[in-house]
N, CA, C and O atoms as a GROMACS GRO file, in nm:
protein
  516
    1MET      N    1   0.085  -0.118   0.000
    1MET     CA    2   0.000   0.000   0.000
    1MET      C    3   0.089   0.123   0.000
    1MET      O    4   0.184   0.129   0.078
    2PRO      N    5   0.062   0.222  -0.085
    2PRO     CA    6   0.141   0.344  -0.084
    2PRO      C    7   0.124   0.417   0.049
    2PRO      O    8   0.015   0.420   0.107
    3ALA      N    9   0.232   0.476   0.096
    3ALA     CA   10   0.223   0.553   0.220
    3ALA      C   11   0.133   0.673   0.199
    3ALA      O   12   0.151   0.749   0.104
    4GLY      N   13   0.037   0.690   0.288
    4GLY     CA   14  -0.050   0.806   0.282
    4GLY      C   15  -0.145   0.807   0.163
    4GLY      O   16  -0.166   0.913   0.103
    5ALA      N   17  -0.202   0.692   0.126
    5ALA     CA   18  -0.301   0.688   0.019
    5ALA      C   19  -0.416   0.781   0.056
    5ALA      O   20  -0.456   0.788   0.172
    6ARG      N   21  -0.470   0.853  -0.044
    6ARG     CA   22  -0.570   0.956  -0.015
    6ARG      C   23  -0.684   0.954  -0.115
    6ARG      O   24  -0.664   0.930  -0.234
    7LEU      N   25  -0.802   0.980  -0.065
    7LEU     CA   26  -0.924   0.994  -0.144
    7LEU      C   27  -0.986   1.127  -0.107
    7LEU      O   28  -0.991   1.163   0.010
    8GLU      N   29  -1.034   1.200  -0.206
    8GLU     CA   30  -1.105   1.325  -0.178
    8GLU      C   31  -1.223   1.337  -0.273
    8GLU      O   32  -1.211   1.311  -0.393
    9ARG      N   33  -1.340   1.376  -0.218
    9ARG     CA   34  -1.460   1.393  -0.298
    9ARG      C   35  -1.535   1.518  -0.252
    9ARG      O   36  -1.547   1.543  -0.132
   10ARG      N   37  -1.585   1.594  -0.346
   10ARG     CA   38  -1.672   1.709  -0.316
   10ARG      C   39  -1.814   1.657  -0.314
   10ARG      O   40  -1.854   1.578  -0.399
   11LEU      N   41  -1.891   1.702  -0.216
   11LEU     CA   42  -2.029   1.657  -0.198
   11LEU      C   43  -2.121   1.777  -0.211
   11LEU      O   44  -2.109   1.873  -0.134
   12PRO      N   45  -2.213   1.774  -0.307
   12PRO     CA   46  -2.301   1.890  -0.328
   12PRO      C   47  -2.400   1.909  -0.213
   12PRO      O   48  -2.454   1.813  -0.158
   13ARG      N   49  -2.421   2.034  -0.178
   13ARG     CA   50  -2.510   2.067  -0.065
   13ARG      C   51  -2.650   2.012  -0.087
   13ARG      O   52  -2.702   2.009  -0.199
   14ALA      N   53  -2.709   1.971   0.022
   14ALA     CA   54  -2.848   1.925   0.027
   14ALA      C   55  -2.875   1.805  -0.064
   14ALA      O   56  -2.992   1.775  -0.090
   15ASP      N   57  -2.773   1.738  -0.112
   15ASP     CA   58  -2.791   1.621  -0.199
   15ASP      C   59  -2.766   1.495  -0.117
   15ASP      O   60  -2.653   1.448  -0.109
   16LEU      N   61  -2.872   1.440  -0.058
   16LEU     CA   62  -2.854   1.324   0.027
   16LEU      C   63  -2.816   1.199  -0.053
   16LEU      O   64  -2.774   1.100   0.006
   17CYS      N   65  -2.829   1.202  -0.183
   17CYS     CA   66  -2.776   1.093  -0.267
   17CYS      C   67  -2.624   1.087  -0.256
   17CYS      O   68  -2.563   0.984  -0.281
   18ALA      N   69  -2.564   1.199  -0.218
   18ALA     CA   70  -2.418   1.205  -0.203
   18ALA      C   71  -2.371   1.115  -0.089
   18ALA      O   72  -2.254   1.075  -0.086
   19VAL      N   73  -2.459   1.084   0.005
   19VAL     CA   74  -2.420   0.996   0.116
   19VAL      C   75  -2.387   0.857   0.061
   19VAL      O   76  -2.284   0.800   0.096
   20ALA      N   77  -2.473   0.804  -0.024
   20ALA     CA   78  -2.447   0.672  -0.083
   20ALA      C   79  -2.323   0.677  -0.171
   20ALA      O   80  -2.244   0.582  -0.172
   21GLY      N   81  -2.304   0.784  -0.245
   21GLY     CA   82  -2.185   0.798  -0.328
   21GLY      C   83  -2.058   0.804  -0.246
   21GLY      O   84  -1.956   0.747  -0.285
   22ALA      N   85  -2.064   0.872  -0.132
   22ALA     CA   86  -1.947   0.881  -0.043
   22ALA      C   87  -1.914   0.743   0.015
   22ALA      O   88  -1.798   0.705   0.022
   23ARG      N   89  -2.017   0.669   0.056
   23ARG     CA   90  -1.996   0.533   0.108
   23ARG      C   91  -1.933   0.444   0.002
   23ARG      O   92  -1.839   0.369   0.030
   24ARG      N   93  -1.984   0.452  -0.119
   24ARG     CA   94  -1.933   0.370  -0.229
   24ARG      C   95  -1.786   0.403  -0.259
   24ARG      O   96  -1.704   0.314  -0.277
   25ALA      N   97  -1.756   0.534  -0.264
   25ALA     CA   98  -1.618   0.576  -0.290
   25ALA      C   99  -1.524   0.528  -0.178
   25ALA      O  100  -1.413   0.480  -0.205
   26LEU      N  101  -1.569   0.539  -0.054
   26LEU     CA  102  -1.490   0.493   0.059
   26LEU      C  103  -1.467   0.343   0.052
   26LEU      O  104  -1.355   0.295   0.069
   27ARG      N  105  -1.574   0.269   0.026
   27ARG     CA  106  -1.565   0.123   0.017
   27ARG      C  107  -1.467   0.081  -0.094
   27ARG      O  108  -1.382  -0.006  -0.074
   28ASP      N  109  -1.480   0.144  -0.211
   28ASP     CA  110  -1.390   0.112  -0.322
   28ASP      C  111  -1.245   0.145  -0.287
   28ASP      O  112  -1.154   0.070  -0.321
   29PHE      N  113  -1.225   0.258  -0.221
   29PHE     CA  114  -1.090   0.301  -0.183
   29PHE      C  115  -1.027   0.206  -0.081
   29PHE      O  116  -0.908   0.175  -0.090
   30LEU      N  117  -1.106   0.160   0.017
   30LEU     CA  118  -1.052   0.081   0.127
   30LEU      C  119  -1.051  -0.069   0.100
   30LEU      O  120  -0.978  -0.144   0.166
   31ARG      N  121  -1.131  -0.115   0.004
   31ARG     CA  122  -1.138  -0.258  -0.026
   31ARG      C  123  -0.997  -0.310  -0.053
   31ARG      O  124  -0.920  -0.248  -0.126
   32HIS      N  125  -0.964  -0.423   0.006
   32HIS     CA  126  -0.833  -0.488  -0.007
   32HIS      C  127  -0.721  -0.411   0.064
   32HIS      O  128  -0.604  -0.450   0.054
   33ARG      N  129  -0.754  -0.304   0.134
   33ARG     CA  130  -0.652  -0.228   0.206
   33ARG      C  131  -0.666  -0.238   0.357
   33ARG      O  132  -0.568  -0.224   0.430
   34VAL      N  133  -0.788  -0.263   0.405
   34VAL     CA  134  -0.812  -0.275   0.549
   34VAL      C  135  -0.900  -0.397   0.575
   34VAL      O  136  -0.967  -0.447   0.485
   35ALA      N  137  -0.898  -0.443   0.699
   35ALA     CA  138  -0.981  -0.557   0.738
   35ALA      C  139  -1.128  -0.519   0.732
   35ALA      O  140  -1.165  -0.403   0.747
   36SER      N  141  -1.211  -0.620   0.710
   36SER     CA  142  -1.356  -0.599   0.696
   36SER      C  143  -1.420  -0.521   0.811
   36SER      O  144  -1.500  -0.431   0.785
   37PRO      N  145  -1.388  -0.553   0.938
   37PRO     CA  146  -1.452  -0.476   1.047
   37PRO      C  147  -1.419  -0.326   1.042
   37PRO      O  148  -1.503  -0.243   1.074
   38VAL      N  149  -1.296  -0.293   1.002
   38VAL     CA  150  -1.258  -0.152   0.989
   38VAL      C  151  -1.338  -0.087   0.877
   38VAL      O  152  -1.388   0.024   0.892
   39LEU      N  153  -1.351  -0.157   0.765
   39LEU     CA  154  -1.428  -0.105   0.652
   39LEU      C  155  -1.572  -0.080   0.690
   39LEU      O  156  -1.628   0.024   0.658
   40GLU      N  157  -1.633  -0.174   0.759
   40GLU     CA  158  -1.774  -0.160   0.799
   40GLU      C  159  -1.793  -0.044   0.895
   40GLU      O  160  -1.888   0.033   0.881
   41THR      N  161  -1.705  -0.031   0.991
   41THR     CA  162  -1.714   0.081   1.085
   41THR      C  163  -1.693   0.213   1.013
   41THR      O  164  -1.764   0.310   1.039
   42ALA      N  165  -1.596   0.217   0.923
   42ALA     CA  166  -1.568   0.340   0.848
   42ALA      C  167  -1.688   0.381   0.763
   42ALA      O  168  -1.719   0.500   0.754
   43GLU      N  169  -1.755   0.285   0.701
   43GLU     CA  170  -1.873   0.317   0.621
   43GLU      C  171  -1.982   0.380   0.708
   43GLU      O  172  -2.041   0.481   0.669
   44LEU      N  173  -2.007   0.322   0.823
   44LEU     CA  174  -2.110   0.374   0.913
   44LEU      C  175  -2.076   0.516   0.960
   44LEU      O  176  -2.159   0.606   0.951
   45LEU      N  177  -1.955   0.534   1.009
   45LEU     CA  178  -1.917   0.664   1.064
   45LEU      C  179  -1.910   0.771   0.955
   45LEU      O  180  -1.948   0.886   0.979
   46THR      N  181  -1.863   0.734   0.838
   46THR     CA  182  -1.857   0.830   0.728
   46THR      C  183  -1.998   0.871   0.686
   46THR      O  184  -2.023   0.989   0.659
   47SER      N  185  -2.089   0.775   0.681
   47SER     CA  186  -2.229   0.809   0.649
   47SER      C  187  -2.285   0.910   0.748
   47SER      O  188  -2.354   1.004   0.709
   48GLU      N  189  -2.255   0.891   0.874
   48GLU     CA  190  -2.305   0.984   0.977
   48GLU      C  191  -2.248   1.124   0.957
   48GLU      O  192  -2.322   1.222   0.962
   49LEU      N  193  -2.118   1.134   0.936
   49LEU     CA  194  -2.056   1.266   0.920
   49LEU      C  195  -2.102   1.336   0.793
   49LEU      O  196  -2.130   1.456   0.794
   50VAL      N  197  -2.110   1.262   0.684
   50VAL     CA  198  -2.156   1.322   0.558
   50VAL      C  199  -2.300   1.368   0.570
   50VAL      O  200  -2.334   1.478   0.527
   51THR      N  201  -2.385   1.284   0.627
   51THR     CA  202  -2.526   1.322   0.646
   51THR      C  203  -2.537   1.448   0.729
   51THR      O  204  -2.611   1.539   0.694
   52ASN      N  205  -2.463   1.455   0.840
   52ASN     CA  206  -2.466   1.575   0.924
   52ASN      C  207  -2.426   1.699   0.846
   52ASN      O  208  -2.492   1.803   0.855
   53ALA      N  209  -2.319   1.688   0.769
   53ALA     CA  210  -2.271   1.805   0.693
   53ALA      C  211  -2.373   1.850   0.590
   53ALA      O  212  -2.389   1.970   0.568
   54LEU      N  213  -2.443   1.757   0.527
   54LEU     CA  214  -2.537   1.794   0.422
   54LEU      C  215  -2.673   1.837   0.476
   54LEU      O  216  -2.742   1.918   0.414
   55VAL      N  217  -2.712   1.783   0.591
   55VAL     CA  218  -2.843   1.817   0.649
   55VAL      C  219  -2.837   1.943   0.734
   55VAL      O  220  -2.931   2.023   0.732
   56HIS      N  221  -2.729   1.962   0.807
   56HIS     CA  222  -2.724   2.070   0.905
   56HIS      C  223  -2.651   2.196   0.856
   56HIS      O  224  -2.633   2.290   0.933
   57THR      N  225  -2.610   2.198   0.731
   57THR     CA  226  -2.550   2.319   0.675
   57THR      C  227  -2.615   2.346   0.540
   57THR      O  228  -2.684   2.261   0.485
   58GLU      N  229  -2.593   2.460   0.489
   58GLU     CA  230  -2.646   2.496   0.357
   58GLU      C  231  -2.531   2.514   0.258
   58GLU      O  232  -2.533   2.601   0.172
   59HIS      N  233  -2.430   2.428   0.274
   59HIS     CA  234  -2.309   2.439   0.194
   59HIS      C  235  -2.269   2.303   0.139
   59HIS      O  236  -2.318   2.199   0.185
   60ASP      N  237  -2.180   2.304   0.041
   60ASP     CA  238  -2.116   2.181  -0.004
   60ASP      C  239  -2.031   2.127   0.109
   60ASP      O  240  -2.007   2.196   0.209
   61ALA      N  241  -1.986   2.005   0.093
   61ALA     CA  242  -1.894   1.944   0.189
   61ALA      C  243  -1.783   1.875   0.109
   61ALA      O  244  -1.796   1.851  -0.011
   62VAL      N  245  -1.675   1.844   0.178
   62VAL     CA  246  -1.564   1.773   0.116
   62VAL      C  247  -1.528   1.655   0.205
   62VAL      O  248  -1.503   1.671   0.324
   63LEU      N  249  -1.527   1.537   0.146
   63LEU     CA  250  -1.484   1.416   0.214
   63LEU      C  251  -1.338   1.393   0.181
   63LEU      O  252  -1.300   1.391   0.064
   64ALA      N  253  -1.255   1.377   0.284
   64ALA     CA  254  -1.112   1.348   0.265
   64ALA      C  255  -1.077   1.227   0.350
   64ALA      O  256  -1.102   1.225   0.471
   65VAL      N  257  -1.019   1.127   0.286
   65VAL     CA  258  -0.982   1.002   0.353
   65VAL      C  259  -0.832   0.981   0.334
   65VAL      O  260  -0.782   0.985   0.221
   66THR      N  261  -0.762   0.959   0.443
   66THR     CA  262  -0.620   0.932   0.437
   66THR      C  263  -0.593   0.800   0.507
   66THR      O  264  -0.639   0.777   0.619
   67LEU      N  265  -0.519   0.713   0.439
   67LEU     CA  266  -0.486   0.582   0.495
   67LEU      C  267  -0.334   0.567   0.498
   67LEU      O  268  -0.267   0.577   0.396
   68THR      N  269  -0.283   0.541   0.618
   68THR     CA  270  -0.141   0.510   0.634
   68THR      C  271  -0.131   0.363   0.675
   68THR      O  272  -0.232   0.293   0.682
   69ALA      N  273  -0.012   0.318   0.701
   69ALA     CA  274   0.007   0.178   0.739
   69ALA      C  275  -0.065   0.143   0.868
   69ALA      O  276  -0.097   0.026   0.891
   70ARG      N  277  -0.090   0.238   0.952
   70ARG     CA  278  -0.150   0.211   1.083
   70ARG      C  279  -0.282   0.281   1.112
   70ARG      O  280  -0.352   0.245   1.206
   71LYS      N  281  -0.317   0.382   1.032
   71LYS     CA  282  -0.431   0.465   1.071
   71LYS      C  283  -0.514   0.505   0.950
   71LYS      O  284  -0.462   0.537   0.843
   72LEU      N  285  -0.645   0.503   0.971
   72LEU     CA  286  -0.742   0.558   0.876
   72LEU      C  287  -0.795   0.686   0.936
   72LEU      O  288  -0.842   0.687   1.050
   73ARG      N  289  -0.789   0.795   0.861
   73ARG     CA  290  -0.845   0.923   0.906
   73ARG      C  291  -0.944   0.970   0.802
   73ARG      O  292  -0.912   0.979   0.683
   74VAL      N  293  -1.065   0.999   0.847
   74VAL     CA  294  -1.171   1.048   0.760
   74VAL      C  295  -1.214   1.184   0.812
   74VAL      O  296  -1.243   1.200   0.931
   75GLU      N  297  -1.216   1.282   0.722
   75GLU     CA  298  -1.260   1.417   0.756
   75GLU      C  299  -1.373   1.456   0.663
   75GLU      O  300  -1.370   1.428   0.543
   76VAL      N  301  -1.473   1.522   0.720
   76VAL     CA  302  -1.578   1.581   0.638
   76VAL      C  303  -1.578   1.730   0.671
   76VAL      O  304  -1.612   1.772   0.781
   77ARG      N  305  -1.539   1.807   0.570
   77ARG     CA  306  -1.531   1.951   0.588
   77ARG      C  307  -1.656   2.016   0.530
   77ARG      O  308  -1.701   1.982   0.420
   78ASP      N  309  -1.710   2.110   0.606
   78ASP     CA  310  -1.818   2.194   0.552
   78ASP      C  311  -1.777   2.339   0.569
   78ASP      O  312  -1.672   2.368   0.627
   79PHE      N  313  -1.858   2.427   0.520
   79PHE     CA  314  -1.819   2.568   0.518
   79PHE      C  315  -1.914   2.654   0.601
   79PHE      O  316  -1.936   2.772   0.573
   80ALA      N  317  -1.970   2.591   0.704
   80ALA     CA  318  -2.056   2.660   0.800
   80ALA      C  319  -1.978   2.678   0.930
   80ALA      O  320  -1.896   2.594   0.966
   81ALA      N  321  -2.005   2.787   0.999
   81ALA     CA  322  -1.928   2.821   1.119
   81ALA      C  323  -1.970   2.742   1.243
   81ALA      O  324  -1.886   2.713   1.328
   82HIS      N  325  -2.098   2.706   1.255
   82HIS     CA  326  -2.142   2.645   1.381
   82HIS      C  327  -2.081   2.507   1.401
   82HIS      O  328  -2.066   2.428   1.307
   83ARG      N  329  -2.046   2.480   1.526
   83ARG     CA  330  -1.982   2.353   1.562
   83ARG      C  331  -2.090   2.251   1.601
   83ARG      O  332  -2.190   2.287   1.661
   84PRO      N  333  -2.068   2.125   1.566
   84PRO     CA  334  -2.164   2.021   1.607
   84PRO      C  335  -2.151   1.995   1.756
   84PRO      O  336  -2.050   2.027   1.818
   85SER      N  337  -2.255   1.937   1.812
   85SER     CA  338  -2.251   1.904   1.954
   85SER      C  339  -2.312   1.766   1.976
   85SER      O  340  -2.402   1.723   1.904
   86LEU      N  341  -2.261   1.699   2.078
   86LEU     CA  342  -2.319   1.571   2.118
   86LEU      C  343  -2.449   1.598   2.190
   86LEU      O  344  -2.456   1.683   2.279
   87ARG      N  345  -2.551   1.525   2.152
   87ARG     CA  346  -2.678   1.535   2.223
   87ARG      C  347  -2.748   1.401   2.209
   87ARG      O  348  -2.713   1.320   2.123
   88GLY      N  349  -2.845   1.379   2.290
   88GLY     CA  350  -2.919   1.254   2.284
   88GLY      C  351  -3.014   1.254   2.166
   88GLY      O  352  -3.030   1.355   2.097
   89PRO      N  353  -3.077   1.140   2.142
   89PRO     CA  354  -3.172   1.130   2.032
   89PRO      C  355  -3.289   1.227   2.047
   89PRO      O  356  -3.331   1.260   2.158
   90ALA      N  357  -3.340   1.272   1.934
   90ALA     CA  358  -3.456   1.361   1.934
   90ALA      C  359  -3.579   1.284   1.980
   90ALA      O  360  -3.579   1.161   1.984
   91ASP      N  361  -3.683   1.357   2.015
   91ASP     CA  362  -3.807   1.295   2.061
   91ASP      C  363  -3.865   1.198   1.958
   91ASP      O  364  -3.928   1.099   1.994
   92ASP      N  365  -3.844   1.228   1.830
   92ASP     CA  366  -3.899   1.139   1.727
   92ASP      C  367  -3.812   1.015   1.708
   92ASP      O  368  -3.850   0.925   1.632
   93GLY      N  369  -3.698   1.009   1.773
   93GLY     CA  370  -3.613   0.891   1.770
   93GLY      C  371  -3.535   0.872   1.642
   93GLY      O  372  -3.467   0.770   1.626
   94THR      N  373  -3.542   0.967   1.548
   94THR     CA  374  -3.474   0.947   1.420
   94THR      C  375  -3.351   1.035   1.404
   94THR      O  376  -3.279   1.022   1.304
   95HIS      N  377  -3.324   1.123   1.497
   95HIS     CA  378  -3.210   1.215   1.486
   95HIS      C  379  -3.131   1.215   1.617
   95HIS      O  380  -3.182   1.177   1.723
   96GLY      N  381  -3.004   1.259   1.607
   96GLY     CA  382  -2.927   1.284   1.727
   96GLY      C  383  -2.834   1.174   1.770
   96GLY      O  384  -2.777   1.180   1.880
   97ARG      N  385  -2.815   1.072   1.687
   97ARG     CA  386  -2.727   0.962   1.727
   97ARG      C  387  -2.592   0.962   1.656
   97ARG      O  388  -2.502   0.889   1.696
   98GLY      N  389  -2.576   1.041   1.551
   98GLY     CA  390  -2.457   1.035   1.467
   98GLY      C  391  -2.327   1.055   1.542
   98GLY      O  392  -2.239   0.969   1.535
   99LEU      N  393  -2.313   1.164   1.613
   99LEU     CA  394  -2.188   1.190   1.684
   99LEU      C  395  -2.170   1.097   1.803
   99LEU      O  396  -2.057   1.070   1.844
  100ILE      N  397  -2.280   1.048   1.859
  100ILE     CA  398  -2.269   0.950   1.967
  100ILE      C  399  -2.207   0.822   1.913
  100ILE      O  400  -2.123   0.761   1.979
  101LEU      N  401  -2.248   0.781   1.793
  101LEU     CA  402  -2.187   0.664   1.728
  101LEU      C  403  -2.039   0.688   1.699
  101LEU      O  404  -1.955   0.601   1.723
  102VAL      N  405  -2.007   0.805   1.648
  102VAL     CA  406  -1.868   0.838   1.618
  102VAL      C  407  -1.785   0.831   1.746
  102VAL      O  408  -1.678   0.771   1.748
  103GLN      N  409  -1.836   0.891   1.853
  103GLN     CA  410  -1.763   0.889   1.980
  103GLN      C  411  -1.745   0.746   2.031
  103GLN      O  412  -1.639   0.712   2.084
  104ALA      N  413  -1.846   0.662   2.015
  104ALA     CA  414  -1.840   0.527   2.068
  104ALA      C  415  -1.750   0.434   1.986
  104ALA      O  416  -1.684   0.346   2.043
  105LEU      N  417  -1.745   0.452   1.855
  105LEU     CA  418  -1.676   0.356   1.768
  105LEU      C  419  -1.538   0.398   1.719
  105LEU      O  420  -1.456   0.313   1.685
  106ALA      N  421  -1.512   0.528   1.715
  106ALA     CA  422  -1.383   0.575   1.664
  106ALA      C  423  -1.276   0.566   1.773
  106ALA      O  424  -1.306   0.576   1.892
  107ASP      N  425  -1.152   0.548   1.731
  107ASP     CA  426  -1.041   0.552   1.826
  107ASP      C  427  -1.014   0.694   1.871
  107ASP      O  428  -0.970   0.716   1.984
  108ALA      N  429  -1.040   0.790   1.785
  108ALA     CA  430  -1.028   0.932   1.817
  108ALA      C  431  -1.121   1.007   1.723
  108ALA      O  432  -1.149   0.960   1.612
  109TRP      N  433  -1.168   1.123   1.766
  109TRP     CA  434  -1.249   1.208   1.679
  109TRP      C  435  -1.245   1.349   1.732
  109TRP      O  436  -1.205   1.373   1.846
  110GLY      N  437  -1.286   1.443   1.648
  110GLY     CA  438  -1.288   1.582   1.692
  110GLY      C  439  -1.339   1.674   1.583
  110GLY      O  440  -1.386   1.632   1.477
  111VAL      N  441  -1.326   1.803   1.613
  111VAL     CA  442  -1.368   1.908   1.521
  111VAL      C  443  -1.250   2.004   1.507
  111VAL      O  444  -1.194   2.050   1.607
  112SER      N  445  -1.212   2.034   1.384
  112SER     CA  446  -1.104   2.128   1.357
  112SER      C  447  -1.160   2.250   1.287
  112SER      O  448  -1.228   2.238   1.185
  113ALA      N  449  -1.132   2.367   1.342
  113ALA     CA  450  -1.180   2.492   1.283
  113ALA      C  451  -1.092   2.530   1.165
  113ALA      O  452  -0.972   2.503   1.164
  114HIS      N  453  -1.152   2.594   1.065
  114HIS     CA  454  -1.081   2.649   0.951
  114HIS      C  455  -1.118   2.797   0.941
  114HIS      O  456  -1.211   2.842   1.008
  115ALA      N  457  -1.047   2.872   0.860
  115ALA     CA  458  -1.080   3.013   0.841
  115ALA      C  459  -1.226   3.026   0.798
  115ALA      O  460  -1.296   3.118   0.841
  116VAL      N  461  -1.271   2.935   0.714
  116VAL     CA  462  -1.411   2.927   0.675
  116VAL      C  463  -1.457   2.784   0.699
  116VAL      O  464  -1.412   2.692   0.632
  117GLY      N  465  -1.544   2.766   0.795
  117GLY     CA  466  -1.600   2.635   0.821
  117GLY      C  467  -1.518   2.552   0.918
  117GLY      O  468  -1.440   2.603   0.997
  118LYS      N  469  -1.539   2.421   0.908
  118LYS     CA  470  -1.477   2.327   1.001
  118LYS      C  471  -1.468   2.190   0.937
  118LYS      O  472  -1.530   2.164   0.834
  119SER      N  473  -1.389   2.102   0.999
  119SER     CA  474  -1.385   1.962   0.962
  119SER      C  475  -1.422   1.881   1.085
  119SER      O  476  -1.371   1.907   1.194
  120VAL      N  477  -1.510   1.784   1.067
  120VAL     CA  478  -1.536   1.686   1.170
  120VAL      C  479  -1.464   1.560   1.123
  120VAL      O  480  -1.481   1.518   1.008
  121TRP      N  481  -1.384   1.500   1.209
  121TRP     CA  482  -1.299   1.389   1.168
  121TRP      C  483  -1.304   1.276   1.270
  121TRP      O  484  -1.341   1.294   1.386
  122TYR      N  485  -1.264   1.160   1.221
  122TYR     CA  486  -1.244   1.046   1.311
  122TYR      C  487  -1.125   0.966   1.261
  122TYR      O  488  -1.084   0.976   1.145
  123GLU      N  489  -1.070   0.885   1.351
  123GLU     CA  490  -0.959   0.797   1.318
  123GLU      C  491  -0.988   0.656   1.369
  123GLU      O  492  -1.049   0.638   1.475
  124LEU      N  493  -0.944   0.559   1.292
  124LEU     CA  494  -0.952   0.418   1.330
  124LEU      C  495  -0.816   0.355   1.310
  124LEU      O  496  -0.744   0.389   1.215
  125ALA      N  497  -0.778   0.263   1.400
  125ALA     CA  498  -0.658   0.184   1.376
  125ALA      C  499  -0.686   0.099   1.254
  125ALA      O  500  -0.793   0.039   1.243
  126ALA      N  501  -0.591   0.092   1.164
  126ALA     CA  502  -0.616   0.026   1.036
  126ALA      C  503  -0.492  -0.044   0.986
  126ALA      O  504  -0.440  -0.009   0.879
  127ASP      N  505  -0.443  -0.142   1.060
  127ASP     CA  506  -0.330  -0.219   1.010
  127ASP      C  507  -0.368  -0.275   0.874
  127ASP      O  508  -0.479  -0.324   0.855
  128ALA      N  509  -0.277  -0.268   0.782
  128ALA     CA  510  -0.304  -0.311   0.644
  128ALA      C  511  -0.356  -0.454   0.641
  128ALA      O  512  -0.309  -0.540   0.715
  129ALA      N  513  -0.453  -0.477   0.554
  129ALA     CA  514  -0.512  -0.612   0.541
  129ALA      C  515  -0.416  -0.702   0.465
  129ALA      O  516  -0.446  -0.819   0.443
   0.00000   0.00000   0.00000
């Protein structure tokens, strides 16, 4: 595997079809590079971050995936200033679990501020398959 293999995709605002496209691109990029459990977790967490960026902002987003010999890092950058927050599920039971899942399943995660917008990221240990 090349050191620091990278995938980057622009995701159009308010296009929830982009979530499936992001998952597919991630799966294709990671297939044969990481173990199946890492791939499955990465698909779930990436779906959550991409969905959050497209639903809770009125901007495009950028998915960036970096894979090294030991670590998978996924960032979803949007161009809105407000920071996400952990909260419990909404009363309707269909919202509010995304970042809780990221916190529970990722080895590390966080939010990085940019001059315009922010990136929400997570990392998983990813010894090469």
